C-alpha positions in Angstrom: 0.0 0.0 0.0 2.8 2.4 0.9 4.6 1.7 -2.4 1.4 2.3 -4.3 1.1 5.7 -2.6 4.6 6.6 -3.5 4.1 5.7 -7.1 1.0 8.0 -7.2 3.0 10.8 -5.7 5.8 10.2 -8.3 3.2 10.6 -11.1 2.3 14.1 -10.0 5.3 15.5 -8.2 7.0 16.9 -11.3 3.9 18.7 -12.6 3.4 22.4 -12.1 0.2 22.9 -10.1 -0.3 26.4 -11.7 -0.2 25.0 -15.2 -2.4 22.0 -14.7 -5.7 22.0 -16.5 -8.7 21.3 -14.4 -8.9 17.6 -15.3 -5.3 17.0 -14.1 -5.8 19.0 -11.1 -8.9 16.9 -10.2 -6.9 13.7 -10.7 -4.2 15.0 -8.4 -6.8 16.0 -5.7 -8.6 12.7 -6.0 -5.4 10.6 -5.9 -3.3 12.5 -3.3 -5.6 13.9 -0.7 -4.6 16.9 1.3 -1.7 15.3 3.1 0.3 14.3 0.0 -1.0 17.3 -2.1 0.4 19.8 0.3 3.6 17.9 0.6 4.1 17.7 -3.2 2.8 21.2 -4.0 3.4 23.1 -0.8 6.1 25.5 -2.1 4.1 26.1 -5.3 0.9 26.8 -3.4 2.9 29.2 -1.1 4.3 31.1 -4.1 0.9 31.1 -5.9 -1.3 32.5 -3.2 1.3 34.5 -1.2 0.1 37.8 -2.8 -3.4 37.5 -1.7 -4.9 36.6 1.8 -8.2 34.9 1.8 -10.6 35.7 4.6 -12.8 33.0 5.9 -15.8 33.8 8.2 -17.0 30.5 9.8 -20.5 30.6 11.3 -22.1 28.0 13.5 -25.9 27.3 13.3 -27.8 24.3 14.7 -25.0 21.7 14.9 -22.7 19.8 17.2 -19.4 21.4 16.0 -18.3 18.0 14.8 -17.2 19.4 11.4 -14.9 21.8 13.1 -13.6 19.0 15.3 -13.0 16.9 12.0 -11.0 19.8 10.5 -9.0 20.2 13.6 -8.2 16.5 13.5 -6.6 16.8 10.1 -3.0 15.8 10.0 -0.1 16.6 7.7 -1.1 19.4 7.3 -2.7 20.1 10.6 -5.4 22.7 10.7 -3.2 25.7 11.5 -0.5 24.6 9.1 -3.2 24.3 6.3 -4.5 27.7 7.0 -1.0 29.1 6.8 0.0 27.2 3.7 -3.1 28.3 1.9 -2.8 31.9 3.2 -6.2 31.7 4.8 -7.1 34.2 7.5 -9.8 32.6 9.7 -11.3 35.8 10.9 -14.2 34.4 12.9 -14.9 31.0 14.4 -16.6 31.0 17.8 -15.1 27.7 18.9 -11.5 29.0 18.3 -12.0 32.7 19.3 -10.0 33.8 22.4 -11.9 35.2 25.4 -14.6 37.5 23.9 -18.1 38.6 24.6 -20.1 41.7 25.3 -18.5 41.6 28.8 -14.9 40.8 29.5 -13.7 40.2 33.0 -17.0 41.6 34.2 -16.8 44.9 32.3 -18.6 46.0 29.2 -16.3 46.3 26.2 -16.9 48.0 22.9 -14.0 47.1 20.7 -13.7 44.3 18.2 -10.6 43.0 20.0 -12.8 41.9 22.9 -16.4 42.0 21.8 -17.3 39.2 19.4 -20.5 40.9 18.3 -18.7 43.9 17.2 -16.0 41.8 15.5 -18.6 39.9 13.5 -20.5 43.1 12.5 -17.3 44.8 11.3 -16.2 41.6 9.3 -19.6 41.3 7.6 -19.6 45.0 6.8 -16.1 44.9 5.3 -17.1 41.9 3.0 -14.7 40.1 0.6 -14.7 36.8 2.4 -15.7 33.1 2.0 -18.5 32.2 4.3 -18.3 28.9 5.9 -21.6 27.7 7.4 -21.5 24.8 9.8 -25.0 23.7 10.9 -28.5 24.2 9.7 -30.5 27.5 9.8 -33.7 27.6 11.9 -36.7 29.2 10.2 -39.3 28.4 12.9 -41.4 29.0 14.5 -43.6 30.6 11.9 -40.7 32.1 9.9 -39.3 34.0 12.8 -36.0 32.0 13.1 -36.2 32.3 16.9 -35.7 28.6 17.3 -31.9 29.3 16.9 -30.6 32.4 18.6 -27.2 34.0 18.1 -26.7 36.2 21.1 -29.7 38.5 20.9 -30.2 37.9 17.2 -31.7 35.0 15.3 -29.1 32.9 13.4 -31.3 33.3 10.4 -30.7 37.1 10.4 -27.0 36.7 11.0 -26.7 34.2 8.2 -28.7 36.6 5.9 -26.4 39.5 6.5 -23.2 37.4 6.1 -24.4 35.6 3.0 -25.2 38.9 1.3 -21.7 40.2 1.6 -19.8 36.9 1.0 -17.9 36.1 -2.2 -19.0 32.5 -2.0 -20.4 30.1 0.6 -19.3 26.6 1.7 -21.9 24.6 3.5 -19.8 22.5 5.8 -21.3 19.2 6.8 -24.7 17.6 6.4 -26.6 19.9 8.7 -25.5 22.9 6.6 -26.0 21.2 3.3 -29.4 19.3 3.8 -30.5 20.0 7.3 -29.0 16.7 8.6 -29.8 15.7 12.1 -31.9 18.8 12.7 -34.6 17.7 10.2 -35.1 14.3 11.7 -38.8 13.4 11.6 -40.6 14.1 14.8 -43.2 16.2 16.5 -41.1 19.4 16.5 -39.8 19.1 12.9 -42.3 21.6 11.4 -42.2 23.9 14.3 -38.4 24.2 14.2 -38.3 24.3 10.4 -34.5 23.9 10.1 -33.0 24.4 6.6 -29.8 23.8 4.8 -28.1 26.7 3.1 -28.9 25.7 -0.5 -31.4 22.9 -0.1 -33.2 21.0 2.6 -33.2 17.2 2.4 -33.9 16.4 -1.2 -35.6 19.6 -2.0 -33.1 21.5 -4.1 -35.2 24.7 -4.0 -35.8 24.5 -0.2 -32.7 26.1 1.2 -32.4 29.3 3.2 -30.7 31.1 0.3 -33.8 30.6 -1.8 -36.2 31.5 1.0 -34.3 34.9 1.6 -33.9 35.5 -2.1 -30.1 35.6 -2.0 -28.2 34.5 -5.1 -24.7 33.5 -4.1 -22.5 30.6 -5.3 -22.6 27.8 -2.7 -20.5 24.7 -2.5 -22.0 21.7 -0.5 -19.5 19.5 1.5 -21.9 17.1 3.2 -20.7 14.4 5.8 -21.4 13.8 9.4 -18.8 15.1 9.8 -17.2 16.3 6.6 -13.7 15.1 5.9 -10.9 17.7 6.4 -9.6 17.0 2.8 -13.0 18.0 1.3 -12.7 21.4 2.9 -9.1 22.2 2.4 -8.8 20.9 -1.2 -12.0 22.7 -2.2 -10.5 26.0 -0.9 -7.2 25.2 -2.7 -9.1 24.6 -5.8 -10.9 27.9 -5.6 -7.8 29.9 -4.7 -5.8 28.4 -7.7 -8.8 29.0 -10.0 -9.2 25.3 -10.8 -12.7 25.4 -9.4 -14.9 28.0 -11.0 -17.8 29.8 -9.3 -19.6 30.5 -12.6 -18.9 27.2 -14.5 -20.2 24.7 -12.0 -19.8 21.5 -14.1 -17.4 20.3 -11.5 -20.3 20.1 -9.0 -23.1 17.5 -9.1 -26.8 18.2 -9.0 -26.7 18.6 -5.2 -23.9 21.1 -5.3 -21.1 18.7 -4.2 -17.7 18.5 -5.8 -17.7 15.4 -8.1 -14.2 14.7 -7.3 -15.1 13.9 -3.7 -18.7 12.7 -4.3 -18.3 10.9 -7.6 -21.7 10.6 -9.4 -20.6 7.4 -11.3 -19.1 5.6 -8.4 -20.3 4.5 -5.0 -18.6 3.9 -1.6 -19.4 0.2 -2.0 -16.9 -0.1 -4.9 -13.8 0.2 -2.8 -15.2 -1.0 0.6 -12.6 -3.1 2.4 -15.4 -5.7 3.0 -16.5 -5.7 -0.6 -15.1 -9.3 -1.2 -17.4 -10.7 1.4 -20.5 -9.1 -0.4 -19.5 -10.6 -3.8 -19.3 -14.0 -2.1 -22.5 -13.5 -0.2 -20.9 -13.6 3.3 -23.3 -11.3 5.0 -23.1 -10.5 8.7 -26.2 -10.7 10.8 -24.8 -9.2 13.9 -21.8 -6.8 14.7 -18.2 -7.9 15.0 -18.6 -10.9 12.6 -16.1 -9.7 10.0 -18.1 -10.0 6.8 -20.2 -7.7 4.7 -22.4 -5.3 6.6 -25.3 -5.1 4.3 -27.8 -7.0 6.4 -27.1 -4.9 9.4 -27.9 -1.7 7.6 -25.0 -0.7 5.5 -26.0 1.8 2.7 -22.6 1.9 0.9 -24.0 0.6 -2.4 -26.1 3.8 -2.8 -23.7 6.4 -1.4 -21.4 8.6 -3.6 -18.4 9.5 -1.5 -14.7 8.7 -1.7 -14.4 7.8 2.0 -13.0 4.3 1.2 -10.2 5.7 -0.9 -9.4 8.7 1.3 -10.2 7.2 4.7 -10.2 9.1 7.9 -7.8 9.9 10.7 -4.8 10.5 8.4 -5.9 7.6 6.0 -6.2 5.1 8.8 -9.7 3.8 8.6 -13.3 4.3 7.8 -16.8 3.4 9.2 -17.0 -0.1 7.5 -13.4 -1.0 8.2 -14.0 -0.2 11.9 -17.1 -2.5 11.9 -19.8 0.2 11.6 -22.2 0.1 8.6 -22.3 3.2 6.3 -25.4 5.3 7.3 -25.3 7.5 4.1 -24.4 10.6 6.0 -23.3 12.4 2.8 -26.7 12.0 1.1 -29.8 14.3 1.1 -31.9 11.5 2.6 -29.9 11.4 5.8 -31.0 10.7 8.5 -34.7 9.9 7.8 -34.2 7.9 4.6 -31.3 5.9 6.1 -33.1 4.9 9.4 -33.1 2.5 11.1 -29.3 2.7 10.7 -28.4 -0.8 11.8 -31.2 -2.8 10.1 -31.7 -4.0 6.6 -35.1 -2.9 5.2 -36.6 -3.4 1.8 -37.8 0.2 1.5 -34.2 1.4 1.4 -34.1 0.8 -2.3 -37.1 3.0 -2.9 -35.8 5.9 -0.7 -32.5 5.9 -2.6 -34.1 5.7 -6.0 -32.4 2.4 -6.8 -33.8 -1.1 -7.0 -32.0 -4.3 -6.1 -32.2 -5.6 -9.6 -29.9 -2.7 -10.7 -27.3 -3.4 -8.1 -25.4 -6.1 -10.0 -25.0 -4.1 -13.1 -24.7 -0.5 -11.7 -22.9 -1.0 -8.5 -21.0 -4.3 -8.5 -19.6 -3.8 -12.0 -19.4 -6.0 -15.0 -16.5 -8.1 -13.8 -18.4 -9.4 -10.8 -22.0 -9.5 -12.1 -22.3 -13.2 -11.6 -21.1 -13.1 -8.0 -23.1 -10.0 -7.3 -26.3 -11.4 -8.5 -25.6 -14.6 -6.4 -25.1 -12.2 -3.3 -28.4 -10.3 -4.1 -30.3 -13.5 -4.3 -28.8 -14.9 -1.1 -29.8 -11.7 0.6 -33.4 -12.0 -0.5 -33.7 -15.6 0.7 -32.0 -15.1 4.2 
């Protein structure tokens, strides 16, 4: 595995990242990941973007801060190093801000150095930033947005002002992209009325941008949490003009970069347990070592490169660690993928795929016979 990675690095290390066409850049991003990408092109990146500092304003809506934690867990480069190497100025991020607030040490303060509300206001008024939104945006009750307050203001109003002055928006994580956990079916769902930035669940016209009538380019990076690579490499692509905000052919129908969420490939293709699926060795309980389909794995329907990129510095991923994929990058999450740890026939309907198509569309021509056998076995057991 190590030798394969070195061979991949050798293929790209002599290329000039600034002269790459978009297709070659996408191949490098897909193959290398942030770790190797920065190690191979670090000096070129530094030279290319040293003349221009990019401001990032990172807001938190209704979420668990898991995507920030995921970014902070990035290695080689670590979060701070990646910001420095990409010449990014993280101007606002509540989790990482030093001691700030309306009051400091018991006294009222009125400068942006100590008062976070003043800092945020000044940054928004100055404009010229990439807005990163982590978490969904509350619209309820009755369109007031008061279900999610940001100091004395609704997060809905804060988002509105920040979005209007942003150069572009990155929806970080599934809550920001589709609503995520906050739109779980329940008695309070309609009352809270949480929305994603550009869409809500599978409704591509149901995001907060559309509701507020704001027309800004938005890039969706779903995941619960999103992978650090997806964020840093997207920003790198924007800074190097490899990703265009006007020509969005590099994005899929749900606003996701195709290089990380490939429309023509699924997570199942490269699952480390794939061989068990092809042979029909299907676990019926946890910790049995086979394919996890029958305990709820949704990998055959999920478009993400988790199995190639892996997590924790390329160490592992959900299925490798024994947990079935729960489709956290898809618009149907979480309602359409529940119950998470049970096989259910309705899954194929919710994902818009039927089991008869799996052998040809998911398994691939080389293993159609084995795949059909596995599908039949699943139906019988």
